[in-house]
C-alpha positions in Angstrom: 101.3 123.0 26.1 98.7 121.7 28.4 97.4 118.4 27.2 95.2 117.5 30.2 91.6 116.8 29.3 89.2 119.5 30.3 86.5 117.6 32.3 83.2 119.2 33.3 81.6 117.6 36.4 77.9 118.0 36.8 76.3 117.9 40.3 75.5 114.1 40.1 79.2 113.2 40.1 79.8 115.2 43.3 76.6 113.9 44.9 77.5 110.3 44.3 80.5 110.6 46.5 78.0 110.3 49.3 75.3 108.0 47.9 75.3 104.8 49.9 72.1 103.4 48.4 74.1 102.9 45.1 77.4 101.4 46.3 78.9 100.6 42.9 78.4 104.2 41.6 79.6 105.6 44.8 82.7 103.4 44.7 83.5 104.3 41.1 83.0 108.0 41.9 85.3 107.8 45.0 88.0 106.0 42.9 87.7 108.7 40.2 87.9 111.4 42.9 91.3 110.1 43.9 92.5 110.6 40.3 91.0 114.1 40.3 93.0 114.9 43.5 96.2 114.1 41.6 95.3 116.8 39.1 95.4 114.5 36.1 92.5 116.5 34.5 91.6 120.2 34.3 88.2 120.1 36.2 85.3 122.5 35.7 82.1 123.0 37.5 79.5 125.8 37.1 77.7 128.2 39.4 74.7 125.8 38.7 76.6 123.0 40.4 77.4 125.2 43.4 73.7 126.2 43.7 72.6 122.6 43.5 75.0 121.6 46.3 73.9 124.6 48.3 70.3 123.3 48.0 71.3 119.9 49.5 70.2 119.2 53.1 72.8 119.0 55.9 74.9 117.1 56.6 75.3 116.1 52.9 75.9 119.7 51.8 78.9 120.1 54.1 80.3 116.7 53.1 80.1 117.6 49.4 81.8 121.0 50.0 84.5 119.0 51.9 85.1 116.8 48.9 85.2 119.8 46.6 87.9 121.4 48.8 90.1 118.3 48.0 90.3 119.0 44.3 91.4 121.9 42.0 88.7 123.2 39.7 87.6 126.2 37.7 84.1 127.6 38.2 82.2 128.6 35.0 79.8 131.5 35.7 76.5 131.1 33.9 76.5 134.1 31.5 74.3 135.0 28.5 76.0 132.8 26.0 75.6 129.8 28.2 71.9 130.6 28.6 71.6 130.8 24.8 73.0 127.3 24.3 70.8 126.0 27.1 67.7 127.5 25.4 68.7 125.9 22.1 68.8 122.5 23.7 65.1 123.1 24.7 64.1 124.7 21.4 65.5 121.7 19.5 63.5 119.4 21.8 66.7 117.7 23.0 65.7 118.3 26.6 62.4 119.5 28.2 62.2 123.0 29.7 61.8 121.5 33.1 65.4 120.2 32.7 66.8 123.7 32.3 69.5 123.2 35.0 70.8 120.1 33.0 70.8 122.3 29.9 72.9 124.9 31.7 75.4 122.2 32.8 75.8 121.1 29.2 75.9 124.7 27.9 78.6 125.7 30.5 80.8 122.8 29.5 80.4 123.5 25.7 81.0 127.2 26.2 84.2 126.5 28.3 85.5 124.3 25.5 85.6 121.2 27.7 86.6 117.8 26.2 83.9 116.0 28.1 81.0 116.2 30.5 81.0 113.5 33.2 77.6 112.8 34.7 75.5 110.0 36.4 72.4 111.6 35.0 71.3 109.0 32.5 67.8 110.4 32.2 68.7 113.8 30.8 72.4 114.0 30.0 74.2 110.6 29.4 71.8 109.2 26.8 71.8 108.9 23.0 69.2 111.6 22.4 71.1 114.2 24.4 74.5 113.1 23.0 73.3 113.4 19.4 71.6 116.7 20.1 74.6 118.2 21.7 76.8 117.0 18.8 74.3 118.7 16.4 74.4 122.0 18.2 78.2 122.0 18.6 78.6 121.2 14.9 76.0 123.8 13.8 77.4 126.6 16.0 81.1 125.8 15.5 81.9 124.8 19.1 84.5 122.2 19.9 83.0 118.7 19.9 82.3 117.4 23.4 82.0 113.8 24.8 79.3 112.9 27.3 80.4 110.1 29.6 79.5 108.5 32.9 82.2 108.3 35.6 82.8 104.6 35.0 83.8 105.2 31.4 86.3 107.9 32.4 87.6 105.5 35.1 88.0 102.7 32.6 90.3 105.0 30.5 92.6 105.1 33.5 93.3 101.3 33.4 
């Protein structure tokens, strides 16, 4: 039986590995990355994550791909069901339609049965409105409950 937590990483976590203007978040993310390298968690990203990294300017794009090459992860392909969950987040006014990519991150993690979403995106993902909304959708639709955390919280659980 595999009892490792299934952890979804949105693009902000990967991006903050190389974000020197916020040294504390960058430091926490790098520390967490060391734990990820030891395969303590089953890590997930989505095709949305890869597209957002692809859209980064160089040299950041190459640096982020280098970090990704250091860890083992599963890629969630954005399929119809994921899009349906993302649309529900917008229809229930949990997130605005302009935040569709954020909705897809959440939907991919829910659809994959992840235990938690880790994100530095406080505006759209790691906030009480989104957390409650996602809880409502997972309860309503019979999905496994999912936690939404920032990397510092996951790091604290390691101490």
